[in-house]
N, C-alpha and C positions, 0 to 999 in steps of 0.2 A: 883726275880732271882738273883743269885750271879754270879759274874765274877771275878775270881782271875787272876791277870796278874802280872808277875814278869819278869823283864829283868835285866841281869847282864852279865858283861864280866868276864870270868874266864881265868886266865893265863895258860891254858893248851891247848894242841892240840885238834882239833875237834874229832879225833878218840878216844883219851883218855876220853873226856867228854861223848861221846856217849857210850863207853864201861861201864862207871860208871852208867849212866842212865839205860842201858839195862841189868845190872847185878842185877836182882830183889832180889835174895837171899842175895846179898851183901848190900842191904838197911839196914840190921841189924847194920851196922857200924855207922849209923846216930843216933844222940842222941834221936830224936823224934820217932824212929821206934823200937818197942818192938820185932817184928818178921815180916819176909817176906818170902814167898815161892812161888814156881811155883806149881800150882794145875793141870794144863794141859799144855803140851809143845806146842810151836808154830808149824806152818805148815812146815817151812823149816829149822828152828833152834829153839833150846830150848826156847829162850826168844823172838822169832820173832812174826810176825803177827799171831793172833789166840791164842796166849798164854793166859792163865788165871792165874793171880797172886793174892795172898792174902797178904794184908798189914795190920798189927796190930799196931795201934798207941796208944794202951792202952785204951783211952776213946772212941775211935771209930775204927771200923774195916771195910775194904773195900775188895771186890772182884772186880778186874778190868780185862777187856778183852783188849788185845792189838789189835787195829784196823788198824794201819798203822805202818810199820817198814821199814824205808828207810835209811839204814846205809850210812853215819854217820850224816844225816841231819834232820831226823824227826822221832818222835815216838808219836803215838796217842793212847789214851786209853779211855775206857768208864767204869765207875763204874756200875756194873750190880747188886751188892748187897752191902748194908751197914747196920751196926748195931752199936749202938742202934738207931741212927738217920737215918731215911729213906731219901735217896737222889734220886731225879730224875735227872740223869746226862745227859747233852747234849753232853759232851765229853771234853777231855783234849788233848792238843797238846804241845809237847816240840819240838821247832825248834832250830837248831844249825846253826850258821853262822860263817864261818871262818873269823877271823880278824887277819891276820899275824900269829904270834905264839900263839894267844889267840883265844877264842871262845865266841861269844855272844850267850847267852841262852835266848830264849823268851818262857816262860811257861804260858799257858792260860788254865783255866778250868772253865766251865760254867754249871750251873744247878740250881735246886731249892730244898729247903728242903720240903719234901713231907708230911707236917703235916698240916691238915686243920686249918684254922683260924690264927695260930701263925707262920706257915712256912715262910710267907713273912717277918715277923719280924726277924726271925732267919737267913734269907739270908744275911743280912748286917753283923751280928756277924760272920757268917761262912766265909764271904768274907774277913773280917779284919783278922781273925785268919788264914785263908788260905794264905793270902799274907805274913803274918809274918812267917808262917811255911815254905812256899816255899822259901822265901828269906833266911831263916836260913839254909835250906838244901843246897842251892846254895853256901852260905858262907862256909859251911863245905866241899863241893866238892872242892872249891878253895884252901882249906888248906890241902887236902889229898896229901901225899907224893908219 
């Protein structure tokens, strides 16, 4: 099983950080994201709970369902489809905590690579790459103007 966990304080308001995370089609502005789009709108707002988003990172693509949307504190998602690497995703949570004029972000994602025999070996690699990628994305968010 992999567990990706990244924490970072971003010098932006909690509302601004939540808006960046919940603007799925805006993910295209991040270096690691080739394309991102909403495939199905959320129940009460476009990017809210129930939304299905597609994220293309080039080497891997994900369809993710938004399972919790509590503005501006929490956003949960579950990968429901991935290619070419099959992932059995337990879920991801992005928690935002207001710290004065800044926001602490805690981003956790858990799951397993669903490939018989070698999947457990790939979990460690996926965890390391995920920590690097999530950390890089948070760094990019902190630099947005």
